[in-house]
N, C-alpha and C positions, 0 to 999 in steps of 0.2 A: 504493500500500500504506500503510495507516494505521499509526501508531506503536503504537496500541492500538485496540481496537474496543469501542465502546459496545454493549451488548446491545439497545438501543432503536433502531429504524429506522423511517422513514416508510413507510407502506404506500400506494403510489400508487393502489391500487384503493379507498382510503377505508376499509379494514378495519383501521385502527390499533387498538391496545389502548385500553381505556377511558381517558378523560382522567386519572383519578386514577392509574392504573398508569403512564401515559405520563409524568406529571409526577414521579412517584416515581423512574422510571428516569432522567429528566434530572437530578434532584438527586443520585442515586447516582453518576452519571457525573461531575458537577461535583465532588463530594467526592473521587472517585477521581483526577481530573485534578490536584487539589491535592496528593494523596498522591504521585502520580508525579513532580510537580515537585520536591518536597523529597527524594525518593528518587533524585535524579540527582546524580552527582558524577564529575569535578570541575566545578563551576560557579564561575567567578571571583568571590571575595568573598562568595558567597551561602551561606546555611544549607543543609545537607544532612544525610543520615543519617551522614555521616563526621565532620563538624565544624561549627562555628557560623560559619565564615567571618569576616567583619569585624564580627560582632555579639557583644556581651557580655550582652545581655538576653534572648536567645531561643536555642532549639535545635530540633532536629527534632521532639522531643516537643511543644514549644509549638505547632508548625505542625500536628501531627496533631490535638491537642486542638481547635485552632481550626477545622480542616476539619470535624471531627465536629460541632462546635457550629453550623456554617453549613448543614448538610444541610437542616434544615426550612425555612430561609429561601430556599434555592435552589428547593425544592419550591413554596413560596408564590409565588415569582417566576414559575415556570413556569405555575402556575395563573393568575396575573395576566395573563401574556402570552396564554394561551388565551382569556381574556375580553377581550383587546385593551384592557387597562387603560392609562390615560395615565401620563405620566412622573411625575406627582405621586404616584400610587399606588405605582409602583415605587420611588420614592425613599423613601417611608415604610417599606417593607419593608426596603430597604437599610440605613436607619438602625437599625432593630431588629436586623438582622444584625450591624452594627458593635457594638452593645451586647452581643450574645451573644458575639461574638469577644473583646471586652475582658474580659468576665466569665470566659471560659474560659482566658484567657492572663494573668490578673491585671494587666490594663492595658497589655499589649504589643500594638502594632499589627503583626500578622503578615500580614493579608490584606485591608486596606482597598481596595487597588487591584484585587484579584481579586474582591472583593464587587461592585465597580462593573462590572468587565468581564465576568466569568463570570455575574454576576447578569443583566446585559442580554442576554447570549447565551442564558441559560436561559429568560428571558422570550420571546425570539425562537423558541427551540425549542418552547416550549409553544404559541405562536401557530401555528407551522408544522404541528404535529401536530393542531391543532384546526381548521384552515382549509385545505382542499385547494387553494385558489388559490395558496398559498405552497409547495406541495409541492416545487418545484424551485428555490426561492430559497435562497441562502446565508443563514446566520444573520446575518452582517454586513450584508448588503443589507437584511434585514428590520429590523434595528436602525435603520439610516439612514432607511428609508422611514417607519417607525412613530414613531420617537422622536428622530430626528436634530436637528430644529429645537429641540425642547424641551431636549435635552441642551446645546446651545450656549447657549441663553437662560436656563438654569436658575441657581439661586443658587450662589454660589461660597464655599467655606470659606476666608476670607481668611487664616486662621492655619495652613492646611495647607502642608507643605513643597512639595508640587507646585505649588500656586497661587503661593506666594511666589517659587519659582524660575522659574515660567512668566512671571511679571510682570518679574522682574529680568533674565532672559536672553532673553525672547521665545520660549521653548519652547512647543510645542503642548500637550504633556502628555496625560493620559488622556482628558480631555474631548474634545479635537479628534480623538484616535484613535477614540473610540467614535462620535462624530457622523458620521465619514466611513466607518463600517462596518468598523473595525479593519483598515486596510490592512497594518499590520505583521504581523498574524496571517495574512492571506490572501496577501500578496505575499512574505513572508519566512519566517515561522514554519512554516506548513504545507508550503510547497515544500521547506524545509530538512529537515523530518521525512521527507518522501517521497523526497527525493534520497538522504538517508542510509540509507534502507532498502535501497537498491540496493548500497550499499557495506558495510553492516554487518548483513546478514541474521542474525536470531537474537540481536541485541544491542540491545534497545530502549533501554537506558540510553545507549549510544553515540549512537543517533539523537537522543535528547533533548539530549545534550551538544552535538552538532553544531548543532541548532536554537538552543540557548542562545547559542552563539558567533555564529551568523549574526545573531541579534537584537541582541546587544551591539554588533556591528560597525556597525550602521546606525541604531539607535534613538537619538533625542535624549532619553536617559534622565534624567528630572528627579531621580531618586535620586542618580545620579552627579553631577549638577550641584550638588545640595544638599551632598554630602559633599566634592567635590573641585573645584567650579567648572568653568569651561571647560577648564582644563588637565587636570583629572581625567577629564572626559568624553573629551577627545582621546586621553589615554593609553589609556583602556579600549578605545575604538574601534580605535586603532592596534594594540594587542596582539591583539584578536580577529581583525582582518583579517589580520594576519601569520600567526596560527595557521591560518586557513582557506587563505591563499595557499600555505602550505607543504604543503597536502594535508589538513589537518584530521584527521578520524578515520581516514583512509586510511593515515596514517603508522604504521609499526610501533610507534613509541614515543609515540603520541599522548597516552596517559594521563599519561606523565611530563611531556610538554610542557604539557598543560593544567593539571596540578598545579602546575607552576612558575609559570604565569600566575596561578593562584588565589592562591598565596602572595604574588605581587607585588601583587595587589589588596589583600590583607589588610594588607600592610606599609604601604600608602597609605590604609588605612581606606576603601576604595572598595567599594560594594555596588550592583550594577545591579538594584535591586529592581523597576524598571519592566519590565526585560527578563524577569525571573523571572515576573512576572504575565502577560506576553505569552506566555511559554512555556506556562504552565498553560492560558491561553486557546486556544493553538494545539493543544494536546493535546485539549482539550474539543471544539473545532470540528472537528478532524480525525476524531474518533470519531463525529461526527454529520453525515456528508456530505450 
């Protein structure tokens, strides 16, 4: 059972909607996935519709403006994927998307990681809808097959927090995650969403909270390493695992417990932004099975 359902699905008989309509549907679902991520609470240290978490320069409205600005670029990426464009072409669209994000948010980086991750998944979805040979392949598998090598070999932004932390601590980061087909999405995020559906039917927000904690518990989140170093990462993973080990969203008072962990993250200025991006990617990929 999906956490939410995208209105677009692959037609195995080859009678899919026109490419333009298909790419518009992919982009709409990408934007909606970003909306659902920010409309999830409590997420430890992260921005939501309730509060700004560990951030002083952004809030939920900032994220909504950013997601709306990104819609046309997700559509362009889906079209590029349908044409089987190379990674250089995808990267150029991604850079334009970043510029649009910064313009919409007055210079705040809300979605750089999601532009990269959901952008690649959008391109894979466009390719899958245009080429029947990919009808039964996961979006992650398509990313690896089509662009994995180029992702690993591509230029690196030496001044980005993710690259700095990856170099300092040997963390894999978003690049390795994407090149390998998003294992955190397919092995952690999506299974967590579907597992939670059995325990919280009718409560999609609880399902997303469960998936968020599941990701924080295992992901080597470079945002956490940037803000708190190895100790901050260890604290975050330990708190998330403890919440899940106690029963997670099955506990009657789970919201109070999750809220307490949220405040503990805020007090330490921790924000697992990488896990938030992976949550949005999990929502997106789960809606496009």
